[in-house]
C-alpha positions as CSV (number, residue, x, y, z in Angstrom):
1,M,15.8,2.2,-31.8
2,R,12.5,3.1,-30.1
3,L,12.9,5.9,-27.5
4,Q,11.2,5.6,-24.1
5,P,8.5,8.3,-23.4
6,K,10.8,10.0,-20.9
7,S,13.6,10.3,-23.5
8,V,11.1,11.7,-26.0
9,A,9.8,14.3,-23.5
10,R,13.4,15.4,-22.7
11,R,14.3,15.9,-26.4
12,L,11.0,17.7,-27.1
13,A,11.8,20.1,-24.2
14,A,15.3,20.7,-25.6
15,L,13.9,21.5,-29.1
16,R,11.2,23.8,-27.7
17,T,13.8,25.7,-25.7
18,Y,16.1,26.0,-28.7
19,W,13.3,27.2,-31.0
20,H,12.1,29.7,-28.4
21,Y,15.6,31.1,-28.6
22,L,15.4,31.3,-32.4
23,V,12.1,33.1,-32.3
24,T,13.2,35.5,-29.6
25,H,16.7,36.3,-30.9
26,R,17.1,35.0,-34.5
27,G,14.0,36.1,-36.3
28,A,12.2,32.7,-36.6
29,T,8.5,33.3,-37.0
30,A,7.1,30.3,-35.0
31,N,8.1,27.5,-32.7
32,P,6.8,24.3,-34.5
33,W,7.6,22.0,-31.6
34,K,5.0,23.7,-29.4
35,K,2.3,21.9,-31.3
36,I,3.6,18.5,-30.6
37,P,2.2,17.1,-27.4
38,T,4.5,15.7,-24.7
39,P,4.0,11.9,-24.3
40,R,2.2,10.8,-21.2
41,L,4.8,9.7,-18.6
42,P,4.1,6.7,-16.4
43,K,4.0,7.7,-12.7
44,S,6.9,6.1,-10.8
45,L,6.1,4.8,-7.4
46,P,8.4,6.0,-4.5
47,A,10.9,3.7,-3.0
48,V,9.7,2.3,0.3
49,V,11.3,0.3,3.1
50,H,8.7,-1.5,5.1
51,A,8.4,-1.3,8.8
52,D,9.9,-4.7,9.7
53,Q,12.9,-4.2,7.5
54,M,13.4,-0.6,8.7
55,G,13.3,-1.8,12.3
56,N,16.0,-4.3,11.6
57,L,18.1,-1.6,9.9
58,L,17.7,0.9,12.7
59,D,18.7,-1.7,15.3
60,Q,22.0,-2.1,13.5
61,I,23.1,1.5,14.0
62,A,26.0,1.6,16.5
63,I,24.9,3.7,19.5
64,D,28.2,3.5,21.5
65,S,29.0,7.2,20.8
66,P,27.2,10.5,20.9
67,E,27.4,10.6,17.1
68,G,25.7,7.2,16.8
69,I,23.0,8.2,19.2
70,R,22.4,11.3,17.2
71,F,22.2,9.4,13.9
72,R,19.8,6.8,15.4
73,T,17.6,9.6,16.7
74,I,17.5,11.3,13.3
75,C,16.5,8.1,11.5
76,E,13.9,7.2,14.1
77,L,12.4,10.7,13.8
78,L,12.4,10.6,10.0
79,F,10.7,7.2,10.0
80,G,8.5,7.9,13.0
81,S,7.1,11.3,11.9
82,G,7.4,11.6,8.1
83,L,9.3,14.9,8.2
84,R,11.1,16.3,5.2
85,I,14.8,16.6,6.0
86,A,14.6,20.5,5.9
87,E,11.7,20.4,8.4
88,M,13.7,18.1,10.7
89,I,16.8,20.2,10.5
90,S,14.9,23.4,11.3
91,L,13.3,22.0,14.5
92,D,14.1,23.8,17.7
93,I,14.0,22.3,21.2
94,D,11.1,24.6,22.1
95,H,9.1,23.3,19.1
96,I,8.7,19.9,20.9
97,D,6.0,19.1,23.4
98,F,7.3,15.9,25.0
99,E,4.2,15.5,27.2
100,Q,1.8,15.5,24.2
101,C,4.3,13.8,21.8
102,E,4.0,16.4,19.2
103,F,6.0,19.3,17.7
104,R,5.5,22.4,15.6
105,V,6.7,22.0,12.0
106,I,7.4,24.8,9.6
107,G,6.9,23.2,6.1
108,K,7.0,24.3,2.5
109,G,5.9,27.9,2.0
110,D,6.3,28.6,5.7
111,R,3.1,26.7,6.3
112,E,2.8,25.5,9.9
113,R,1.4,22.2,11.1
114,I,1.5,19.8,14.1
115,G,3.7,16.7,13.8
116,L,3.3,13.6,15.9
117,F,5.7,11.1,17.3
118,G,5.3,7.9,19.4
119,P,7.0,6.6,22.6
120,N,9.9,5.1,20.7
121,V,10.8,8.4,19.0
122,K,10.3,10.2,22.4
123,H,12.8,7.8,24.0
124,W,15.5,8.5,21.4
125,L,14.9,12.3,21.4
126,E,15.3,12.4,25.2
127,R,18.4,10.1,25.0
128,Y,20.0,12.3,22.3
129,I,19.4,15.5,24.2
130,R,20.7,14.0,27.4
131,E,23.7,12.0,26.1
132,A,24.8,13.8,22.9
133,R,23.4,17.3,22.4
134,S,24.4,18.3,26.0
135,N,28.1,17.6,25.1
136,W,28.1,19.9,22.1
137,A,25.7,22.7,22.9
138,K,27.8,25.9,23.2
139,G,26.0,29.1,24.2
140,P,22.3,29.7,23.8
141,T,21.6,27.5,20.7
142,S,17.9,26.6,20.2
143,A,18.5,24.0,17.4
144,L,17.5,20.5,18.2
145,F,20.1,18.8,16.0
146,I,23.6,20.2,16.2
147,N,27.2,19.3,15.3
148,K,30.2,19.0,17.6
149,R,30.7,22.8,17.3
150,G,27.3,23.5,18.6
151,Q,25.9,24.6,15.2
152,R,22.7,23.5,13.6
153,L,23.2,20.5,11.3
154,T,22.9,21.0,7.6
155,P,20.7,18.8,5.3
156,R,23.9,17.8,3.3
157,S,25.5,16.3,6.4
158,V,22.4,14.1,7.1
159,Q,22.1,13.1,3.4
160,R,25.8,12.0,3.4
161,W,25.3,9.9,6.6
162,I,22.3,8.2,5.2
163,R,24.0,7.6,1.9
164,E,27.0,6.0,3.6
165,W,24.6,3.9,5.8
166,A,22.7,2.8,2.7
167,G,26.0,1.7,1.1
168,I,26.9,-0.4,4.1
169,H,23.5,-2.3,3.7
170,E,23.7,-2.4,-0.1
171,L,20.7,-0.1,-0.5
172,H,22.2,2.4,-2.9
173,G,19.4,4.6,-4.4
174,R,16.8,2.9,-2.3
175,L,17.4,4.6,1.0
176,T,17.4,8.4,1.1
177,P,16.0,11.0,3.6
178,H,12.8,11.0,1.5
179,T,12.5,7.2,1.6
180,F,11.8,7.5,5.4
181,R,8.9,9.9,4.6
182,H,7.4,7.6,1.9
183,S,7.9,4.6,4.3
184,Y,6.1,6.4,7.1
185,A,3.1,7.3,4.9
186,T,2.9,3.8,3.5
187,A,3.0,2.2,6.9
188,L,0.2,4.6,8.1
189,F,-2.0,3.7,5.0
190,E,-1.4,0.0,5.4
191,G,-2.3,0.4,9.1
192,G,-5.7,1.8,8.2
193,V,-5.1,5.5,8.6
194,D,-7.3,7.5,6.1
195,L,-5.7,9.6,3.4
196,R,-7.0,12.9,4.8
197,T,-5.2,12.3,8.0
198,I,-2.0,11.3,6.2
199,Q,-2.3,14.4,4.1
200,E,-2.4,16.5,7.2
201,L,0.5,14.7,8.9
202,L,2.7,15.0,5.8
203,G,1.8,18.6,5.1
204,H,0.6,18.0,1.5
205,Q,-1.5,20.8,0.0
206,S,-3.3,18.5,-2.3
207,L,-4.8,15.1,-1.6
208,D,-3.7,14.0,-5.1
209,T,-0.1,14.0,-3.9
210,T,-1.0,11.7,-0.9
211,Q,-2.9,9.2,-3.1
212,I,0.3,7.8,-4.4
213,Y,0.5,5.7,-1.3
214,T,-2.6,3.8,-2.3
215,H,-0.7,2.6,-5.3
216,V,2.4,1.8,-3.2
217,S,0.3,-0.4,-0.9
218,T,-1.4,-2.1,-3.8
219,E,2.0,-3.1,-5.2
220,R,3.0,-4.3,-1.7
221,L,0.0,-6.6,-1.6
222,K,0.7,-7.9,-5.1
223,E,4.3,-8.6,-4.0
224,V,3.2,-10.5,-0.9
225,H,0.7,-12.5,-3.0
226,R,3.3,-13.4,-5.5
227,K,5.6,-14.7,-2.8
228,S,2.8,-16.7,-1.1
229,R,1.8,-20.2,-2.0
230,L,-1.3,-18.9,-3.7
231,G,0.6,-16.6,-6.1
232,G,3.7,-18.6,-6.5
233,G,2.7,-21.7,-8.3
234,G,0.3,-23.9,-6.4
235,L,0.3,-26.4,-3.5
């Protein structure tokens, strides 16, 4: 049976680790597996939910309770700003400038940047603060997203809610907190925003990381073409 490149790379890594142990602790003189190159792995494109589908999904979130309003706000913010889940959870109320529709984000490596949001996200943030957070805030807490005990939410809680929501819509594995970020960046690129701007908004150190969204959009165009009359088999 022919192994896939990913399986070969995994086995090579295991063999190199084992022989490193033999050289370090058992008297072996060399690690022969070091000389064998790791096969080139194909780059996998990130999962993306496109704006129209995401809008339909968000509209199906029940908002007849403070918990529902909080979850809708979280999803709107993730999709409308491209934040990492840890960045969103760490937001404080005083990080947000509602007049300018922007907030201060502390990203990876404690790097600070300015995040942006639109009128729709502003609406949900204000509604969440007014109708949900105000019910739970106990004492001088500065955290934006809190639980019923007035404590800052944890990433694990949000991940669980999104996983359960994805299950309801039969999107297992296709809808995660990071899917919102990929979907946000892809929507920006398809809307004509240049890569440098997307890089800044996402907080990527390298433009190479941001360039994945050019490939995502190309695949999107191919998909649309395949489903059209032109790509699907004639008139």
